[in-house]
C-alpha positions in Angstrom: -32.9 74.5 31.1 -32.2 77.6 32.8 -31.6 78.9 36.1 -33.9 82.1 36.4 -33.0 84.8 38.3 -35.6 85.3 41.1 -33.7 88.4 42.8 -30.8 90.7 41.9 -27.9 88.7 42.9 -24.5 89.7 41.9 -24.1 85.5 40.7 -26.4 85.3 37.6 -25.0 88.4 36.0 -21.4 86.7 35.8 -23.1 83.5 35.1 -24.8 85.2 32.0 -21.5 86.7 31.2 -20.4 83.1 30.8 -22.7 82.2 28.5 -24.6 79.9 31.4 -28.8 80.7 30.6 -30.5 83.1 33.3 -33.9 83.8 32.7 -36.0 87.0 34.2 -38.8 85.6 36.2 -41.7 87.3 33.9 -40.0 85.8 31.3 -39.8 82.1 32.7 -44.0 82.6 33.9 -44.2 82.2 30.3 -43.0 78.9 29.6 -44.5 75.7 30.3 -41.6 74.3 32.4 -41.9 72.3 35.8 -40.2 74.3 38.0 -37.4 73.0 40.6 -36.6 74.7 43.9 -33.3 74.4 45.4 -31.3 75.3 48.0 -28.1 76.4 48.8 -27.2 76.2 52.8 -23.3 78.2 52.4 -21.8 78.2 55.1 -18.3 79.0 53.1 -16.6 82.2 54.8 -16.9 85.3 53.6 -13.7 84.7 50.7 -15.2 82.5 49.4 -18.9 83.3 49.8 -19.7 84.1 46.4 -17.5 81.9 44.7 -18.9 79.7 46.8 -22.8 80.4 44.8 -21.3 81.2 41.7 -19.7 77.7 41.3 -23.1 75.6 42.5 -25.5 77.6 41.1 -22.8 77.0 37.4 -23.5 73.5 38.1 -27.3 73.1 38.3 -27.8 75.9 35.9 -25.6 73.5 33.3 -27.5 70.2 34.8 -30.8 69.8 33.2 -32.8 70.3 30.4 -35.9 69.5 31.9 -36.7 72.0 34.5 -35.9 76.0 35.1 -34.5 76.3 38.4 -35.0 78.5 40.9 -31.8 77.9 43.8 -32.7 79.8 47.4 -28.8 80.8 48.6 -29.1 80.7 53.0 -26.5 80.7 55.7 -26.9 80.5 59.2 -26.9 83.1 61.6 -24.1 81.8 63.9 -21.7 81.8 61.7 -19.7 85.3 62.2 -19.8 87.6 59.5 -17.8 90.5 58.6 -20.0 93.6 58.1 -19.5 93.5 54.2 -20.5 89.9 53.7 -23.4 90.3 56.3 -25.2 93.1 53.8 -24.4 91.2 50.8 -26.5 88.3 52.5 -29.1 90.7 54.2 -29.6 92.1 50.2 -29.7 89.0 48.7 -30.1 85.4 50.9 -33.3 84.2 52.5 -33.9 83.6 56.1 -33.9 79.1 56.8 -37.8 80.5 58.2 -38.1 81.2 54.8 -36.8 77.9 53.5 -39.1 76.4 54.9 -42.1 78.4 54.6 -42.3 78.2 50.7 -40.6 74.5 50.7 -37.5 72.9 48.5 -37.4 70.0 46.0 -33.5 69.6 46.9 -30.9 71.0 48.7 -27.2 71.5 49.0 -25.0 72.2 52.5 -21.4 73.9 51.1 -18.6 72.8 53.1 -17.4 75.2 56.1 -13.5 76.6 57.7 -13.7 75.3 61.4 -11.3 76.2 64.5 -9.8 74.0 65.8 -9.8 69.8 65.9 -14.2 69.5 67.1 -17.2 69.8 65.3 -19.4 69.5 67.8 -17.7 72.6 68.9 -17.8 74.9 66.3 -20.7 78.1 66.5 -23.0 76.6 63.2 -22.9 73.0 64.7 -26.9 73.0 66.3 -27.8 75.3 63.4 -26.6 72.9 60.7 -28.3 70.0 62.5 -31.8 71.6 62.9 -31.0 72.0 58.4 -30.2 68.7 58.5 -33.0 67.5 60.0 -35.2 69.3 58.7 -34.5 67.9 54.8 -34.4 64.6 56.1 -38.2 65.1 56.8 -39.4 67.4 54.2 -36.9 67.6 50.8 -36.2 64.8 48.4 -32.3 64.8 48.5 -29.7 66.8 50.6 -26.5 66.7 48.7 -23.6 67.3 51.6 -20.4 68.8 50.2 -16.9 68.4 52.5 -17.2 69.1 56.1 -21.3 68.8 55.6 -20.2 65.4 54.4 -18.5 64.8 57.9 -20.7 66.7 60.1 -23.7 64.5 58.7 -21.6 61.5 59.1 -21.1 62.4 62.5 -24.1 63.9 64.0 -26.4 61.4 62.2 -24.1 58.1 61.4 -22.1 58.5 64.3 -18.9 58.6 62.5 -16.3 60.7 63.6 -13.5 62.5 61.2 -9.8 61.1 61.6 -7.6 63.8 61.4 -4.9 62.9 59.2 -0.9 63.7 59.1 -0.7 65.0 55.7 -3.5 67.4 53.8 -5.4 66.2 51.0 -4.9 68.6 48.6 -4.9 68.7 45.0 -6.5 66.8 42.2 -6.6 63.0 42.4 -8.4 60.0 40.5 -11.1 58.3 41.2 -12.9 55.4 39.8 -16.7 54.6 40.2 -17.3 51.3 42.0 -21.3 51.2 41.3 -21.6 51.6 38.1 -25.4 50.4 38.3 -26.4 53.9 40.6 -28.4 56.5 38.2 -26.5 58.9 39.9 -22.6 57.3 37.9 -25.1 55.9 34.9 -23.6 57.3 31.8 -20.6 59.5 33.7 -16.8 58.9 33.0 -15.4 55.5 35.1 -12.4 56.9 35.9 -12.6 60.7 36.7 -10.9 63.9 38.9 -11.9 65.6 42.0 -10.2 68.5 43.9 -9.7 67.9 47.3 -8.9 70.2 50.1 -9.2 68.9 53.9 -6.7 67.2 56.7 -9.9 65.3 57.8 -10.8 62.0 56.3 -13.9 59.8 56.8 -13.1 56.2 55.8 -14.1 53.5 53.6 -14.6 51.2 56.2 -16.4 54.1 58.4 -19.1 54.8 55.2 -19.5 50.3 55.1 -20.2 50.6 59.1 -22.8 52.7 58.7 -24.6 51.3 55.5 -23.8 53.6 53.6 -23.4 53.3 49.2 -20.4 53.9 48.1 -20.5 55.0 44.6 -16.6 56.4 43.8 -13.4 56.1 45.8 -9.7 57.2 45.0 -6.8 54.9 44.5 -5.9 55.2 48.1 -9.7 53.9 49.0 -10.7 57.3 49.5 -14.0 57.4 49.0 -16.0 60.5 47.3 -19.3 59.6 46.1 -21.6 57.7 48.8 -25.4 58.0 49.4 -27.2 56.7 52.6 -28.7 53.7 52.6 -31.6 54.6 50.1 -29.6 55.0 47.8 -30.8 58.9 47.2 -32.4 60.8 50.3 -28.5 62.3 51.3 -25.2 62.0 49.0 -22.1 62.6 50.2 -18.9 64.2 48.1 -16.1 63.9 49.9 -14.1 66.5 47.7 -15.0 69.4 45.7 -16.4 68.8 42.2 -17.7 72.7 42.3 -14.5 73.8 42.4 -13.4 76.5 39.5 -10.3 76.1 37.7 -8.6 78.5 39.8 -9.6 77.7 43.3 -6.9 75.4 44.2 -4.5 78.5 42.6 -5.9 80.9 45.2 -5.6 78.2 48.2 -2.4 77.9 47.3 -1.8 81.8 47.3 -3.5 82.3 50.1 -0.7 79.4 52.0 1.7 81.2 51.1 0.9 85.2 52.0 0.2 82.8 55.5 4.1 81.9 55.8 5.0 85.1 54.7 2.9 86.7 56.9 4.0 84.4 59.9 0.9 82.6 60.8 2.2 79.3 59.3 6.3 78.1 59.7 6.5 75.7 56.5 6.2 77.2 53.0 3.1 75.2 51.9 3.4 72.1 49.6 2.0 72.6 46.1 -1.7 71.4 45.5 -0.5 67.2 44.4 -1.5 66.9 40.3 -1.9 70.2 40.0 0.4 72.6 38.6 2.4 71.7 35.6 5.8 71.9 34.5 6.4 75.3 33.8 3.7 76.8 36.2 5.8 74.2 39.2 9.5 76.3 37.8 7.7 79.6 38.0 6.3 78.6 41.6 9.8 77.0 42.8 11.3 80.5 42.0 9.0 82.8 43.3 9.2 80.4 46.9 13.4 81.2 46.8 12.6 85.0 46.1 9.9 84.9 49.1 12.3 83.2 51.6 15.1 85.5 51.0 12.9 88.5 51.3 11.4 87.1 54.5 15.4 85.8 55.8 16.5 89.8 54.4 13.4 91.9 55.6 12.9 93.2 52.7 9.9 93.4 50.2 8.3 90.4 48.9 7.2 89.9 45.1 3.7 90.1 44.1 2.3 86.4 44.1 2.4 85.6 40.1 -1.0 84.4 40.0 -1.8 85.8 36.5 1.6 83.6 35.1 -0.3 80.4 36.3 -3.6 81.1 35.9 -4.0 80.6 32.5 -1.9 77.5 31.6 -4.2 75.1 34.5 -6.3 72.3 33.4 -9.4 71.8 34.2 -9.8 68.0 34.6 -13.2 67.4 36.6 -15.8 69.6 35.4 -17.3 68.1 32.9 -17.9 64.9 35.5 -19.0 66.7 38.6 -21.7 68.1 35.6 -23.0 64.9 34.8 -23.2 63.9 38.2 -24.8 66.9 39.3 -27.5 66.9 36.4 -28.3 62.8 37.3 -28.5 64.3 40.8 -31.5 67.0 39.4 -32.5 64.4 37.0 -33.6 62.0 40.0 -35.2 65.0 42.1 -37.4 65.9 39.0 -38.3 62.3 38.9 -39.3 61.8 42.6 -40.8 65.3 43.4 -44.6 65.6 43.6 -46.0 68.0 40.5 -48.4 69.5 43.4 -46.2 71.6 45.7 -49.4 71.4 47.8 -49.4 68.2 48.8 -46.2 66.5 50.7 -43.7 65.8 48.1 -42.9 62.4 48.7 -46.3 60.7 49.0 -46.2 58.1 46.3 -42.6 57.4 46.8 -41.4 54.9 49.3 -38.3 56.9 50.4 -36.5 53.6 52.4 -36.0 52.9 48.4 -37.0 56.1 46.7 -34.8 54.4 43.3 -35.9 51.1 43.7 -32.5 49.7 43.8 
């Protein structure tokens, strides 16, 4: 069922234009359908703040026919913001205090940009632990994306991510490794997921933390896992929420960093992402850029328009199915009376009976 536009967040209008069903609050009141309240802790940097809202709102809005979804975005005050981003947050986001007061059925925690190798040195570290620990005790299920997965594995399970010699960047094939788990029921057993990260938590680290691994790549890179109870915490190492053009925009930013002299080497292509024609266009563009940089002349415009229309999306359908399964399980496990603790009648040591 639809998202409910409970405030004037611009993402609702963008999604409505895409064909995602979005209800005004008055219309939602006249439908006898269960509400689900899902928090979105958006820690992404300013440039990706609104796009990340849309990506996760879209997955939720497409996910399940049994509920109306109220998605509550919030962030951490410790994350530095530009004036424009802060104005957006002040107008459309809720505070963590408001989130705690009203309660949530589920929580999504996004990735974040970090400075330096140590997560524990980041400004968001202690506030993130506070949110994650509150959710662990008060929310039916928390879905962690990429950096959030690495952070939770470090502070809760003492499994510290390891820097890689090469960035895992592109679209990679994965296999379901536990076909019996409800999160992966009826999804493709072989599916793609975008990744964009320099760090990794290995299969052996997941296993030694007694976590359930549900999907991994051919290189044994874990993408999807859960806490030992099977559902309280769900971990993504990849970015199944990405738009078709997300990796293109990341690549463009890397190229601009090279042009501006912030990085030494011209960035490689994201793996398994650009087709033959797009790769040829981008190699030609690279040649022009390097000539311009060496000659100190104007750099030609990045050919984003020529590339975007030719990109394939090979991950969104499966991402939607996994999130749909997650939302469906949240619906089954949440108590209908929001005045009572959500999980009074559920053994959270094994909520799914696995």
